Residue, then its C-alpha position, 0 to 999 in steps of 0.5 A: m740155640t747153642n753157642s756154636a750156632v750163635r757164633s756161626l750166624p755172623i759168618a753165614a751173614l757175611f757170606v751172604v753179604f759177600c755174595l750180594l756185594v761182589p758182582d758176578t762174572s757176567f756183570a763184571e764183563e757188562v761193566s768192564d767198559v766204564a762208559t756203560i755205567t750210566v744213570p738208569q732212567l727209571e719209572s715207578s714201574d721199575y721198582p719191584q713191589i711186594a704186597g703188604v711191604n713198603g720197600r722204602v720203610a723196609v730198607w730204612l728199618a734194616a739200615q737204621l738197625h744195622l747202623w746202630f749196631a755197627a756204630f756200637v761194635l766199631a766204637v767198643p774196640i777203640f776204648v777197649f784197646i785204650i783201657e787194655a793198654i792202660g791196664m798193661w801200663t799200670r799193671d792194674v787187673r781191674y782195667d783188663n777185666m773191665a776191657y774184657e767185659f766191654i768186648k764181651v758185650s760187643i760180641t753179641a752185637y757183632s752177630l746182630t750187626a752182620i745179620l742186619g747187614g745181610l738183611l739190608a743188602f737183600n732189601l736194597f737189591i730187591f727193592y732198588p735193583h737198578l740203583m744198586n746195579y749203578l752203585t755196584g758198577i761204580f764201587s765194585e772194587s771197594m765193595f769187594f774189599y769191603a766184603l773181604l775186610f768183613f771176614a778179616e774183622s770177624a776173624i780178628l775179633y774172635i781171636y781177640y776175644y777168645g784169646w784174651h786169657w790165653l794171651q796174658g803175660t808180657n810178651r803175649k800181651w803185646i800180641h793181644l794189643s796188636l790184635g786190638l790195634a788191627l781190629n780197630g784199623v780194619g773196623t775203621l777202614l770198613m766204616f770209611l768205605a761204607n761212608a764213601w757209598l752214602t756220601f757219593m749219593m749226597s755229593p757225587n764225584g767221579i762222574d760226568a754231567v749226565g752221571t756216567f762213571t768216568g772210571d776214577t774210583w778214588a774220585a768217587i770215594h773221595n767225594f766232597l763230604w767223605n772226610p766230614i762224615n768220617l770225622h763226625r761218625v768216628i766221634a759219634n760212634v765212640a760217644f754212642g758206644g760209651s753210652v750203651v756200655g754205660a747203660y749196660a753197667a747201670f742195669k748190672f748195678l741195679s740188679a747187683t746183689d752184693e756190695d762188691e758187684r755194685a762197686h764194680y759196675d759203678w766203676m764200670g759205669y763211671n768209665a763208660n760215662f767218662i768215655a761218652i763225655i770225652a767224645l760228646l764235647p767235640l761232637p757239636f763242633a764236628g757237626y758244625y763242620l759237616t753242616a758247613e761242608i754241606y752248605a759249601y757243596s750245595q746251598q740248596m741242600g744246606i737251606t733244606l737242612m737248616g731252613g726248610v722242611f727239616a728245620w723243625l727236626f733240628i729243634i728235636q735235635a737240640v732238645l736231645i743234645g741238651t738232654l745229653f749234656i744235662a744227663a752227663n752232668y747230673y751223673l757226675w754230680c751224683g758221683m761226687g757222693r762217692s767222695e768224703g771231700a765233695y762237700r767242698y764243691n757241692p755249693y757250686v753245683k747249683y750254679i753250674a746247673l743253672i748256667i747249663v739249663a739256661a744255655f740249653l733253653v737258648w740252644f733249642t729256642p726256635h727262630t720262627l714258629v709254626l703258627t696259625n693265622e690267628e696266632l700270627k696276628a696276635l704275635g705281630g709276625p713270625y718272630h717273637k719280639y724277645l725270644g726271636p733273636l735267641g733262635i739264630m746261630p750266634a746265640k746257638n753257638t754261644a750257648v753250646n760253647l758255654m754248655i761244653l765249658f761248664t761240663a768241663v768244669s763239672f768234670l774238673i770239680y768231680r776229679r778234685s772232690n777227693k783230692i788234696p793238692t800238695v804242690s806249693w803253687v795251688p793258690a796261683g794255679n787256682a787263680f790262673q784257672i779261674a781267670l782262664f775260664v772267666a776270660g774264655i767266657i767273656n770272649i765267647l759272649i763278646l764274639g757271640i753277642y757283638y759280632g753276632y748281632f751288631t756287625n756285618t752278617v759275614y761275621k756271624i759265621a766267621t766268629s764261630i771258629p774263634q769261639v770253638l778255639t776259645t773253648l778248646i784252649v780253655i779246656i786243654l789248658s785248664s786240664v793240663i794245669d789241673s793234672l800238674m797241680y794234683r800230681g802226687s796229691k793226697e786222697v781225702a779218703p778212699l773212694r767208695w765205689g757203689r755209694i751212688p744213688d740209684r737215680a744216677q743209673y737212670a741218667l746213664f739209661l737216658l744217655a743211651v736212649a738220647f744218643t740212639w734217638l739222636m743218631g736215628l734222627m740225624g741219619y734220617i735228616r742227612s739222607g732226607i736232604r737229597q729229597h727225591w734223588h737217589v744220587t743228588d742231581v743225577 
């Protein structure tokens, strides 16, 4: 297939999506009276059947693939814009070249995203026509603008990419950066609109008690779970995008034929991993916020999520999250080999690894086990005598906060490994940082252990907020102190990009795979807690 043919695919797909999402005139006349947008009373015979095709599976496959690619193409322009701005500020052409290579990777993904979006729309209208008529009646205006924004995003993306080299120079570069900002704005708005449709199905708003649309489109969009999903997806998309670009850089590193190429892709992989880590650190907190809002909206949904049929899927989620933290830290530890001064910090790595692994073991320890009658009798009950207490949320919150803190420590010692500070207050700065981390860890442990196990149950939930605040304060303050202390520092020796073991690249592959699995798993859980409802309780 020629390049021009490939470039035409997303336009064709967008046209199909536009035709599907924008209701025709007769339908618009049919629903012009908002009272006619009522809940269809459906039987199993109302769902079209195609021999040999499971409609539910077909929709799920198309939706999941579309969301993976959409997350990538929405995230990449965010850090491309930031990297390009850094390159313009520092006048370092390496950043500009790296940003260009990042956006080049996303071009093919954008084409696939549009095609899969068209496939998803086809499947939804074929297998769930009544549901889609109901949703398009409520969201017809937002779907119309969604389709228009798709065309706008496509146009801006191609101008942004193909105009990269032409829009160089001080004045033209500002135009190019403005295009990048517009691309991110349009892409984020697209995601927010799509999030409104899926969160409406979880927490419907703008309808009466029997599901009839009241005519308030904004109420339907701004439903109870819209903002939590928006926040969670923005952070998760950036982390996912960074991990995928990191995997691309790892592949190019392993297939490189000369030292310059290895050095370039090593540097690219490091920056991608840095982006993934920066987004990974607040991601558990965004997940807690979303879960708390689900509980606040519907305790039944919350119980189904964490204590019902999906509870054991959260053990898989915990394993995947722990894998992300371990892989990200392992890559940083391997990356210390680029520096001649890393020997000063290498002895501390094993202790950091021990704490992260211990926190990981607590993080995925279940509260109850799926047991046979014989196993239940042998154990003396559904709870393990010693490990059972590690399965409740105070232990989980404590563990994840410690994993985040010590991941920050790994990054701090990586940054320090090739630097020698020149300021006079280094001993005081180091002492303050150590005291800050020790105080933070003690506070997190007290909040998790004492208030989690020895006080009223209400404190188990309440203490999660000061734990999060403690973690954020420690990371922010220590980062500020470290930046001030190492401003104008000397290098031990030039960093030797490319001098990193090949096994570190497999950590980048593992990050991308774990993020992909995690997004698929949690997307299934989020959708599945509606159980047999298309729109919850309607």
